C-alpha positions as CSV (number, residue, x, y, z in Angstrom):
1,M,9.5,20.2,-7.3
2,S,11.5,18.8,-10.3
3,D,9.8,17.6,-13.5
4,T,10.9,14.0,-12.6
5,Q,9.3,14.3,-9.1
6,A,6.1,15.8,-10.6
7,T,5.9,12.9,-13.0
8,V,6.5,10.3,-10.2
9,F,3.8,12.0,-8.1
10,D,1.4,11.9,-11.0
11,R,2.1,8.1,-11.3
12,I,1.6,7.6,-7.6
13,K,-1.7,9.5,-7.7
14,G,-2.8,7.5,-10.7
15,E,-2.0,4.2,-9.0
16,I,-3.9,5.2,-5.8
17,A,-6.9,6.4,-7.8
18,A,-7.0,3.3,-9.9
19,N,-6.9,0.8,-7.0
20,P,-9.1,1.1,-3.9
21,V,-6.4,-0.8,-2.0
22,M,-2.9,0.1,-3.2
23,L,0.4,-1.2,-1.8
24,F,3.7,0.4,-2.7
25,M,6.2,-2.3,-1.8
26,K,9.5,-4.0,-2.5
27,G,8.8,-6.7,-5.0
28,N,5.2,-7.8,-5.9
29,A,2.4,-9.8,-4.3
30,L,3.7,-13.1,-5.8
31,F,7.4,-12.4,-4.9
32,P,7.8,-9.8,-2.1
33,Q,11.4,-8.8,-1.7
34,C,11.5,-7.8,1.9
35,G,9.9,-9.2,5.1
36,F,7.9,-6.1,5.8
37,S,6.3,-6.0,2.4
38,A,5.7,-9.8,2.6
39,R,3.9,-9.3,6.0
40,V,1.5,-6.7,4.6
41,V,0.8,-8.9,1.5
42,Q,0.0,-11.8,3.9
43,I,-2.4,-9.7,5.9
44,L,-4.3,-8.4,2.7
45,Q,-4.4,-11.9,1.3
46,H,-5.6,-13.3,4.6
47,L,-8.5,-10.8,4.5
48,D,-9.1,-11.8,0.8
49,V,-8.9,-8.1,-0.3
50,P,-8.1,-7.3,-3.9
51,F,-5.2,-4.9,-4.1
52,G,-2.8,-3.3,-6.5
53,T,1.0,-3.2,-6.1
54,A,3.8,-1.1,-7.3
55,N,7.3,-2.4,-7.0
56,V,9.5,0.4,-5.8
57,L,12.7,-1.6,-6.6
58,E,12.0,-1.1,-10.3
59,S,12.7,2.6,-10.1
60,A,14.8,4.8,-7.8
61,E,12.5,7.7,-8.7
62,L,9.5,5.8,-7.5
63,R,11.3,4.5,-4.4
64,E,12.3,8.1,-3.3
65,G,9.1,9.6,-4.7
66,I,6.7,7.6,-2.6
67,K,8.6,8.6,0.5
68,A,8.4,12.3,-0.4
69,F,4.8,11.9,-1.5
70,T,3.7,10.8,2.0
71,N,6.6,12.3,4.0
72,W,6.9,8.7,5.4
73,P,10.4,7.2,5.4
74,T,9.7,3.5,5.0
75,I,8.3,1.0,2.5
76,P,5.8,-0.7,2.3
77,Q,3.1,2.0,2.2
78,L,-0.6,1.0,2.1
79,Y,-3.4,3.3,0.8
80,V,-7.1,2.6,1.1
81,N,-9.5,4.7,-0.9
82,G,-6.8,7.2,-1.6
83,E,-5.8,7.7,2.1
84,F,-2.4,6.7,3.4
85,V,-2.9,4.0,6.1
86,G,0.7,3.3,7.1
87,G,3.6,0.9,6.8
88,C,4.1,-2.7,8.1
89,D,4.0,-1.9,11.8
90,I,0.8,0.2,11.6
91,V,-0.9,-2.3,9.3
92,S,0.1,-5.2,11.5
93,E,-1.2,-3.4,14.7
94,M,-4.5,-2.5,12.9
95,F,-4.9,-6.1,11.7
96,A,-4.3,-7.5,15.2
97,S,-6.9,-5.1,16.8
98,G,-9.5,-5.6,14.0
99,E,-9.3,-1.9,13.0
100,L,-7.9,-2.8,9.5
101,E,-10.9,-5.1,8.8
102,T,-13.2,-2.3,9.9
103,L,-11.5,0.2,7.7
104,L,-11.6,-2.1,4.7
105,G,-15.2,-2.9,5.3
106,E,-16.1,0.8,5.5
107,A,-14.1,1.2,2.2
108,G,-16.3,-1.4,0.6
109,V,-13.5,-3.7,-0.4
110,L,-14.0,-6.7,1.9
111,K,-15.6,-9.7,0.3
112,T,-18.6,-11.3,2.1
113,G,-17.7,-13.4,5.1
114,H,-15.5,-10.7,6.6
115,A,-16.1,-7.6,8.7
């Protein structure tokens, strides 16, 4: 692993540790820059879940680093309590089945009125 990749991995680990729900995405929650990222943001906002974001478009190192970190080829990538959940398709399927709400409830991040 290169020094650059090690530094990026440290940043990723720090972001995940600092945010119970962390989304690595293209753009940010106010201005998603791809439809897949926008969809995950909409789901999290619909569930009224506080979440952190990291814009992978700001850094080629971060964009490639997050893919290497999880060995997952696509963005966005959602983490809950330090665990990789998945990308847009998985998050959408989990939301439709109610599984995402259950996961977020178990993680203690859903506000009252959900779960």
